[in-house]
C-alpha positions as CSV (number, residue, x, y, z in Angstrom):
1,M,18.2,-63.5,-13.3
2,L,19.1,-59.8,-13.4
3,S,19.7,-58.2,-16.8
4,L,22.9,-56.2,-17.3
5,H,21.3,-54.1,-19.9
6,P,19.5,-51.0,-18.5
7,K,16.0,-50.2,-19.5
8,P,16.0,-47.7,-22.4
9,L,15.1,-44.1,-21.4
10,S,12.2,-42.8,-23.4
11,T,12.5,-39.1,-22.9
12,P,15.3,-36.5,-22.4
13,L,13.8,-35.8,-18.9
14,D,14.1,-39.5,-18.0
15,A,17.7,-39.4,-19.1
16,A,18.4,-36.3,-17.0
17,N,16.7,-37.9,-14.0
18,H,18.7,-41.1,-14.5
19,L,22.0,-39.1,-14.6
20,L,21.1,-37.0,-11.5
21,G,19.7,-39.9,-9.5
22,S,17.5,-38.8,-6.7
23,D,18.1,-35.2,-7.5
24,G,16.2,-35.7,-10.7
25,K,13.0,-35.4,-8.6
26,T,13.8,-31.7,-8.3
27,M,13.5,-31.3,-12.1
28,N,10.2,-33.1,-12.0
29,D,8.9,-31.0,-9.1
30,Q,10.0,-27.7,-10.9
31,S,8.2,-28.8,-14.1
32,M,5.1,-29.6,-12.1
33,D,5.2,-26.3,-10.3
34,K,5.5,-24.3,-13.5
35,E,2.7,-26.3,-15.1
36,K,0.5,-25.6,-12.1
37,D,1.4,-21.8,-12.2
38,K,0.4,-21.8,-15.9
39,K,-2.9,-23.4,-15.1
40,V,-3.6,-20.9,-12.4
41,N,-2.9,-18.0,-14.8
42,D,-5.2,-19.6,-17.5
43,K,-8.0,-19.9,-14.9
44,N,-7.5,-16.4,-13.7
45,E,-8.1,-15.2,-17.3
46,K,-11.4,-17.1,-17.4
47,I,-12.9,-15.7,-14.1
48,S,-16.1,-13.7,-14.4
49,R,-16.2,-9.9,-14.0
50,S,-18.1,-10.2,-10.7
51,G,-15.6,-12.7,-9.6
52,Q,-12.7,-10.4,-10.4
53,I,-14.3,-7.6,-8.4
54,F,-14.9,-9.8,-5.4
55,T,-11.4,-11.2,-5.3
56,S,-9.9,-7.8,-5.9
57,L,-11.8,-6.3,-3.0
58,A,-11.0,-9.1,-0.6
59,S,-7.3,-9.2,-1.6
60,G,-7.0,-5.4,-1.4
61,A,-8.5,-5.3,2.1
62,T,-6.1,-8.0,3.3
63,A,-3.1,-6.4,1.7
64,G,-3.9,-3.0,3.2
65,A,-4.6,-4.3,6.7
66,V,-1.3,-6.3,6.9
67,A,0.9,-3.6,5.4
68,K,-0.4,-0.7,7.6
69,S,-0.4,-2.8,10.8
70,A,3.3,-3.6,10.2
71,I,4.4,0.0,10.1
72,A,1.8,1.7,12.4
73,P,4.2,2.9,15.1
74,L,6.5,4.5,12.4
75,D,3.5,6.1,10.7
76,R,2.3,7.6,14.0
77,S,5.7,9.1,14.6
78,K,5.9,10.5,11.1
79,I,2.5,12.2,11.5
80,F,3.6,13.8,14.8
81,F,6.7,15.4,13.3
82,Q,4.9,16.4,10.1
83,T,2.3,18.4,12.0
84,N,4.7,19.9,14.6
85,E,6.3,23.1,13.2
86,V,8.6,23.6,16.2
87,K,10.4,20.3,16.7
88,G,13.2,19.6,14.3
89,Y,13.2,16.1,12.8
90,R,15.8,13.5,13.1
91,F,15.3,9.8,12.8
92,R,16.7,9.3,16.4
93,Y,14.2,11.9,17.6
94,A,11.4,9.8,16.1
95,L,12.6,6.7,17.9
96,R,13.0,8.7,21.1
97,W,9.4,9.9,20.7
98,L,8.2,6.3,20.3
99,K,10.2,5.3,23.4
100,H,8.6,8.1,25.4
101,G,5.1,7.1,24.3
102,Y,5.8,3.5,25.3
103,K,6.9,4.5,28.8
104,Q,4.1,6.9,29.3
105,D,1.1,5.1,27.8
106,G,2.3,1.5,27.4
107,F,3.3,-0.7,24.4
108,F,-0.1,-0.6,22.6
109,S,0.0,3.2,22.6
110,L,2.4,2.8,19.7
111,W,-0.5,1.5,17.7
112,R,-2.8,4.3,18.9
113,G,-5.0,5.3,16.0
114,N,-4.5,2.0,14.3
115,S,-8.2,1.1,14.7
116,A,-9.0,4.3,12.7
117,T,-6.3,3.3,10.3
118,M,-7.9,-0.2,9.8
119,A,-11.3,1.4,9.5
120,R,-10.0,3.5,6.7
121,I,-7.3,1.4,5.1
122,I,-9.4,-1.8,4.6
123,P,-12.1,-0.1,2.5
124,Y,-9.5,2.2,0.9
125,A,-7.1,-0.5,-0.2
126,A,-10.0,-2.7,-1.3
127,I,-11.6,0.0,-3.4
128,Q,-8.2,1.2,-4.7
129,F,-7.0,-2.2,-5.9
130,M,-10.5,-3.2,-7.3
131,S,-10.7,0.2,-9.1
132,Y,-7.3,-0.3,-10.6
133,E,-8.2,-3.6,-12.1
134,Q,-11.4,-2.1,-13.5
135,Y,-9.7,1.0,-14.8
136,K,-7.1,-1.2,-16.5
137,H,-9.9,-3.0,-18.3
138,L,-11.7,0.2,-19.2
139,L,-8.5,1.9,-20.6
140,G,-7.2,-1.2,-22.3
141,V,-4.0,-1.2,-20.3
142,D,-3.4,-4.9,-20.9
143,V,-4.1,-4.7,-24.6
144,P,-0.8,-5.5,-26.5
145,G,0.8,-2.3,-27.8
146,S,-1.1,0.0,-25.4
147,P,1.0,3.0,-24.2
148,S,2.7,2.6,-20.8
149,Y,1.3,5.9,-19.5
150,L,-2.1,4.4,-19.3
151,R,-0.8,2.4,-16.2
152,F,-0.1,5.8,-14.5
153,I,-3.6,7.1,-15.4
154,A,-5.3,3.9,-14.1
155,G,-3.3,4.0,-10.9
156,S,-4.1,7.7,-10.3
157,M,-7.8,7.2,-10.9
158,A,-7.8,4.2,-8.5
159,G,-6.0,6.3,-5.8
160,V,-8.5,9.2,-6.2
161,T,-11.4,6.8,-6.0
162,G,-10.2,5.1,-2.8
163,Q,-9.2,8.4,-1.2
164,A,-12.5,10.2,-1.9
165,V,-14.6,7.4,-0.5
166,T,-12.7,7.1,2.8
167,Y,-11.3,10.6,3.4
168,P,-13.3,11.4,6.7
169,L,-11.7,8.4,8.3
170,D,-8.2,9.6,7.2
171,R,-8.8,13.0,8.9
172,A,-10.0,11.3,12.1
173,R,-6.9,9.0,12.1
174,A,-4.6,12.0,11.7
175,V,-6.2,13.8,14.7
176,M,-5.9,10.6,16.9
177,A,-2.2,10.3,16.0
178,V,-1.3,13.8,17.4
179,T,-3.6,13.8,20.5
180,S,-3.4,11.9,23.8
181,S,-5.7,9.1,24.7
182,Q,-6.1,10.6,28.1
183,R,-8.4,13.3,26.6
184,S,-11.9,11.7,26.5
185,Q,-12.9,13.5,23.2
186,Y,-10.0,11.7,21.4
187,K,-10.3,8.2,22.9
188,S,-11.8,6.5,19.9
189,L,-12.5,7.0,16.2
190,Y,-16.2,7.6,17.0
191,C,-15.3,10.2,19.7
192,V,-13.0,12.0,17.3
193,G,-15.6,12.1,14.6
194,V,-18.3,13.4,16.9
195,N,-16.0,16.0,18.4
196,I,-15.0,17.3,14.9
197,V,-18.6,17.6,13.8
198,R,-19.7,19.3,17.0
199,S,-16.8,21.8,17.2
200,E,-16.1,22.5,13.5
201,G,-19.2,21.3,11.6
202,L,-19.9,18.5,9.2
203,P,-17.8,19.9,6.3
204,A,-14.8,19.8,8.6
205,L,-14.6,16.0,8.1
206,Y,-13.3,16.9,4.6
207,R,-10.8,19.5,5.8
208,G,-7.6,19.0,3.7
209,F,-9.5,17.1,1.0
210,T,-8.0,19.0,-1.9
211,P,-4.3,18.5,-1.1
212,A,-5.1,14.9,-0.4
213,M,-6.6,14.5,-3.9
214,L,-3.7,16.4,-5.5
215,G,-1.2,14.3,-3.6
216,V,-2.7,10.9,-4.3
217,I,-2.5,11.4,-8.1
218,P,1.3,11.3,-8.3
219,Y,1.6,8.9,-5.4
220,A,-0.8,6.2,-6.7
221,G,0.0,6.8,-10.3
222,T,3.7,6.4,-9.8
223,S,3.3,3.4,-7.5
224,F,1.1,1.4,-9.8
225,F,3.1,2.4,-12.9
226,T,6.4,1.4,-11.4
227,Y,5.2,-1.9,-10.0
228,E,3.4,-3.0,-13.1
229,T,6.3,-1.8,-15.3
230,L,8.9,-3.8,-13.3
231,K,6.7,-6.9,-13.5
232,L,6.6,-6.6,-17.3
233,T,10.3,-5.8,-17.5
234,V,11.7,-8.6,-15.3
235,K,10.7,-11.8,-17.2
236,T,10.1,-15.2,-15.7
237,D,10.3,-18.6,-17.4
238,D,7.2,-19.9,-19.2
239,K,5.2,-16.9,-18.0
240,A,5.1,-18.2,-14.5
241,P,4.2,-15.7,-11.7
242,H,7.0,-13.7,-10.1
243,H,8.4,-15.0,-6.8
244,P,6.9,-13.2,-3.7
245,L,10.4,-11.8,-2.9
246,Q,10.6,-10.2,-6.3
247,K,7.1,-8.7,-5.9
248,L,8.2,-7.3,-2.5
249,C,11.2,-5.6,-4.1
250,F,9.1,-4.2,-7.0
251,G,6.5,-2.8,-4.5
252,A,9.2,-1.3,-2.3
253,L,10.7,0.6,-5.2
254,A,7.3,1.7,-6.3
255,G,6.4,3.0,-2.8
256,L,9.7,4.8,-2.5
257,L,9.2,6.7,-5.8
258,G,5.5,7.3,-5.2
259,Q,5.8,8.8,-1.8
260,T,8.8,10.9,-2.7
261,A,7.0,12.4,-5.6
262,S,4.0,13.5,-3.5
263,Y,5.6,14.2,-0.1
264,P,5.2,18.1,0.1
265,L,1.5,17.7,-0.5
266,D,1.4,15.1,2.2
267,I,2.9,17.7,4.6
268,V,0.2,20.2,3.5
269,R,-2.6,17.6,4.0
270,R,-1.5,16.7,7.6
271,R,-1.0,20.4,8.6
272,I,-4.5,21.3,7.4
273,Q,-6.1,18.1,8.9
274,T,-4.7,18.8,12.4
275,A,-4.6,22.6,12.4
276,T,-7.7,23.1,14.5
277,V,-6.9,20.6,17.2
278,L,-3.3,21.9,17.5
279,G,-4.5,25.6,17.6
280,S,-2.9,26.7,14.3
281,S,-5.9,26.9,12.0
282,H,-5.2,30.5,11.2
283,K,-1.8,29.5,9.7
284,Y,-3.0,26.8,7.3
285,T,-6.0,28.0,5.4
286,S,-5.1,27.0,1.8
287,I,-2.8,24.8,-0.1
288,L,-0.6,27.6,-1.5
289,G,-0.7,29.4,1.9
290,T,0.5,26.3,3.7
291,L,3.2,25.6,1.3
292,L,4.5,29.1,1.5
293,Y,4.3,29.2,5.3
294,V,6.2,26.0,5.8
295,Y,8.8,27.0,3.2
296,R,9.4,30.4,4.7
297,N,9.5,29.3,8.4
298,E,11.0,25.8,8.1
299,G,12.7,25.6,4.7
300,I,12.6,22.7,2.2
301,R,14.5,19.9,3.8
302,R,13.4,20.7,7.4
303,G,9.9,21.7,6.3
304,L,8.4,20.5,3.0
305,Y,10.3,17.2,3.2
306,K,10.3,16.9,7.0
307,G,10.2,13.2,8.0
308,L,11.1,12.0,4.6
309,S,13.8,9.7,6.0
310,M,11.2,7.9,8.0
311,N,9.3,7.4,4.7
312,F,12.4,5.9,3.2
313,I,11.9,3.1,5.7
314,K,8.2,2.7,6.2
315,G,7.1,3.6,2.7
316,P,8.9,0.8,0.8
317,V,8.1,-1.7,3.5
318,A,4.4,-0.9,3.5
319,T,4.0,-0.6,-0.3
320,G,6.1,-3.7,-0.9
321,I,4.0,-5.8,1.5
322,S,0.8,-4.3,0.1
323,F,1.5,-5.1,-3.6
324,C,3.0,-8.6,-2.8
325,M,0.1,-9.5,-0.5
326,F,-2.5,-8.4,-3.1
327,D,-1.0,-10.4,-5.9
328,T,-0.4,-13.5,-3.8
329,V,-3.8,-13.5,-2.1
330,N,-5.7,-12.5,-5.3
331,Q,-4.1,-15.3,-7.3
332,S,-4.6,-17.9,-4.6
333,L,-8.2,-16.8,-4.0
334,R,-9.2,-17.0,-7.6
335,W,-7.6,-20.4,-8.0
336,F,-9.4,-21.7,-4.9
337,L,-12.8,-20.4,-6.0
338,L,-12.5,-21.9,-9.5
339,E,-11.2,-25.2,-8.2
340,T,-14.1,-25.5,-5.8
341,G,-16.6,-24.5,-8.4
342,I,-17.8,-21.4,-6.5
343,L,-17.1,-19.1,-9.5
C-alpha cells in the first residue's frame, strides 16, 4: 500500500531538487562542476616546480601556434603595408592585396611565411609564458598585498626573454612576408636565413633587434598586466576558473591595449628588418632616424600608426585566443598529469 506521506527531505538541496523536479539535476550538476574546479585549482597549487615549467612550455607553445595560425593572412598583409612607404593604407586595400595574392599564387600563399612564424612563435610563446610564471614567483606577484605594477614588470621581462631567444626567426619571417615565393632565395625559412648571412653577414640576423626589445617591453607588460588584472577584478563564485569566453574577452582587451602602446616601435622594427631586401637600407639606419623619416614623409596616422586598424582586428583576436588557450590547456594538462600520477 502506497503511503500518502512524502519522505522527509534531509537537506535544503534535496528540498530544492524536489520543488524543481527534473530540473533539480542542474543544481546538482553545477555543484559538482564547481567542486571539480576547486579540486583542479588545489591540485595546480601542489604541482612541482619542474611540472609547472613543463606544462607552461607545452601550453604556451600550443597557444601561440593556434593564435598565430588563425590570423596569419591578416598578419602578412599588415607587414606588407608597414614596410611599404609608398602605398597608403586602407583596410579595403589590405583585403584587395590578399585577394591579389590569392589569385596570383593560390590560397596557401595567404599563409606564406607561416612556417617561419610557427618556427618562431612556438618557442617564443612557450618561453614567454613559462618565463612569466617563473618571474611571477621570483617577484612575488601572487603574494597577497603585492603591488600591481609587478605584473607589468613580470610581463615585460617575459616578453624580452622570449623575443631575445627567437629574434633571428622573426627577422626571417618579416623578409618572407614581403618577398615573392617565385624568387628561389626566399622560398623557405632556411633559404632566407642563408641568403641574409651570405649577403649581409651573420650579425644581420639581429638587424632591428633594439627596437624589437624596446617595443616588446610596453607590449608584453601591458598585455600581461591587463589580462591578470581583469581576472582578479572580475570575480567568480567559489573561486572557480573563469569561463573561456571571459578569458577570450580579457585577452582581446589586453592585446588591443598592448599593441597600441607599442605600435610605432613595431613600424620601426619592420622597416629596419626589411630595409635591405627592399633596397632602402640607407633610409633606416637607426631607431630615431627611422622614426623621424617616417614622421616627416608619411606623418603620424599614415606613417607611425600605419596599419593600426588591421591590428584592431587581428591583435585582439590573436591575443585573446593565446591567453585563453594557455589558461585552458595549462589547467587541463596539470589536472591530467596529477590524476594519472605522472607528476
